[in-house]
C-alpha positions in Angstrom: 8.7 -15.9 -8.0 5.4 -15.6 -6.4 4.9 -14.9 -2.7 1.5 -14.8 -0.9 1.5 -12.6 2.1 -1.4 -13.4 4.4 -2.6 -10.6 6.5 -3.5 -13.0 9.3 0.2 -13.8 9.7 1.3 -10.1 10.1 1.6 -8.2 13.3 1.0 -4.5 13.9 3.7 -2.4 15.6 2.6 0.7 17.6 4.0 4.1 16.6 6.4 5.7 19.0 4.0 8.7 19.5 1.1 6.4 20.3 -1.1 7.9 17.5 -1.5 4.7 15.5 0.2 1.5 14.3 1.9 0.0 11.2 1.6 -3.4 9.8 4.5 -4.1 7.4 3.4 -6.1 4.4 6.6 -6.3 2.5 10.1 -4.7 2.6 13.0 -5.0 0.2 15.6 -6.2 0.8 14.0 -8.5 3.3 14.6 -7.5 6.9 15.8 -4.0 5.9 15.3 -1.2 8.5 14.0 2.3 7.8 17.4 3.5 6.8 18.3 0.6 4.5 15.1 -0.4 2.5 14.8 0.1 -1.2 11.0 -0.2 -1.0 8.4 -0.8 1.7 4.7 -1.5 1.6 2.5 -1.3 4.8 -0.8 -0.7 6.3 -1.1 2.2 8.7 -3.9 2.8 11.2 -4.1 6.5 12.2 -6.0 6.7 15.5 -5.1 10.2 16.6 -4.1 13.5 15.0 -0.3 14.2 14.9 2.8 14.6 12.8 3.9 12.0 10.3 7.4 10.6 10.6 9.9 12.2 8.2 11.7 10.0 5.7 14.4 11.9 3.7 15.0 10.7 0.1 11.8 8.6 0.2 8.8 8.9 -2.2 5.5 8.0 -0.6 2.0 7.2 -1.7 -0.9 6.8 0.7 -4.3 5.3 -0.3 -7.3 5.2 2.0 -8.5 1.7 2.7 -11.2 2.3 5.3 -12.4 5.0 7.7 -13.8 8.6 7.3 -10.5 10.0 6.0 -7.8 12.2 7.3 -6.8 15.8 6.7 -3.1 16.1 5.7 -1.5 19.5 6.2 1.8 20.1 4.3 2.6 23.4 6.0 -0.1 25.5 4.4 -1.3 23.2 1.6 -4.0 20.8 2.7 -5.3 17.6 1.3 -8.2 15.5 2.5 -7.6 11.7 2.0 -11.2 10.5 1.6 -13.4 8.3 -0.5 -13.7 11.0 -3.1 -10.0 11.6 -3.2 -8.4 8.4 -1.9 -4.8 8.6 -3.1 -1.9 11.1 -2.6 1.8 11.0 -3.4 4.4 13.2 -1.7 8.1 13.4 -0.7 8.9 11.7 2.6 11.0 14.6 3.8 7.9 16.9 3.8 6.6 17.9 7.2 3.1 16.5 7.3 0.5 16.8 10.1 -2.5 14.5 10.0 -5.9 15.4 11.5 -8.3 12.5 11.9 -11.7 13.5 10.6 -13.8 11.0 12.5 -12.7 7.6 13.8 -9.5 5.9 13.0 -8.5 5.4 9.3 -6.5 2.5 7.7 -4.2 3.6 4.9 -2.1 1.7 2.4 1.5 3.1 2.4 4.1 2.6 -0.4 7.6 4.0 0.1 10.5 3.9 -2.4 14.0 5.2 -2.0 14.8 7.9 -4.5 17.8 6.9 -6.8 17.3 3.2 -6.2 13.7 2.6 -7.4 10.3 4.3 -8.0 6.7 3.1 -7.8 3.3 3.5 -9.3 0.2 2.7 -7.4 -3.1 2.0 -9.3 -6.5 1.3 -7.8 -8.6 -1.2 -9.8 -12.1 -2.5 -9.4 -12.6 -6.2 -10.2 -16.0 -7.5 -11.2 -15.9 -11.0 -12.7 -12.7 -11.9 -14.5 -10.1 -9.5 -16.0 -6.4 -9.4 -16.8 -4.0 -7.9 -14.4 -2.1 -5.0 -16.1 1.5 -4.9 -14.8 4.1 -2.3 -15.7 7.2 -3.8 -14.2 8.9 -7.1 -13.3 8.0 -6.6 -9.6 4.4 -6.1 -8.8 2.6 -6.2 -5.4 -1.2 -6.8 -5.5 -3.2 -6.0 -2.4 -6.8 -6.9 -1.8 -8.2 -3.6 -0.3 -11.8 -4.4 -0.4 -14.0 -7.5 -1.1 -14.3 -10.9 0.6 -12.0 -12.8 -1.8 -10.1 -12.7 -5.1 -8.6 -15.4 -7.2 -5.3 -14.7 -9.1 -4.4 -17.1 -11.9 -1.6 -17.7 -14.3 -1.0 -20.7 -16.5 1.1 -22.3 -13.7 -0.5 -21.0 -10.5 -3.8 -20.3 -8.7 -3.8 -18.1 -5.6 -6.8 -17.3 -3.4 -6.7 -14.1 -1.4 -9.0 -12.7 1.4 -9.3 -9.1 2.4 -5.9 -7.4 3.2 -3.9 -10.3 1.8 -1.1 -9.4 -0.8 0.8 -11.2 -3.4 4.3 -10.3 -4.7 4.8 -11.1 -8.3 8.2 -11.2 -10.0 9.0 -12.0 -13.7 6.9 -11.4 -16.8 4.1 -14.0 -16.3 0.6 -13.0 -17.3 -2.1 -13.1 -14.6 -5.9 -12.7 -14.4 -8.0 -11.7 -11.5 -11.5 -13.0 -10.6 -13.9 -11.8 -7.9 -17.6 -11.1 -7.5 -16.6 -7.6 -6.3 -13.2 -6.4 -5.2 -11.0 -3.4 -5.1 -7.2 -4.0 -5.4 -4.2 -1.8 -5.2 -1.5 -2.7 -7.8 2.0 -1.4 -7.0 4.6 -1.6 -9.6 8.2 -1.2 -8.5 10.7 0.0 -11.1 14.5 -0.2 -10.4 16.2 3.1 -11.1 
């Protein structure tokens, strides 16, 4: 099964603390809330400094999409999510405080429930045409940067614009084509 998720059809939801917003791209099972999902992929806009929500038994990966970056404080250990170090993984139960470095940032967020599934996020640059390397039967591809990208298999051709995503299921082989694009490839593996 292939599902195109157009960013233009998604709606952001403001955070309770007013420090940003989240745009849910995909959740499994469909319609699951924060206490029931197996996995969840979203875009988060961090507009103000403040604490992250705590998600016990959840593994998280954040990837910077745009903005000057954000300082993440893990109770003494610090990490700057920036262009030079754009991806971090951590346990959802960790207390994390975010300090916005400049203006707002937009971050790609992957969460999987420990014991049910796990994920791997890879950032790939596309110039011309190349094969899409997948590591599982369920893969979500997100166009993080670039005007457009074409995704092809023997049976389908899908056109994406920036911030669109595609959920791929099954073992079909795909190729990607773009003049210049950066994509995030998220592979979900059932535990």
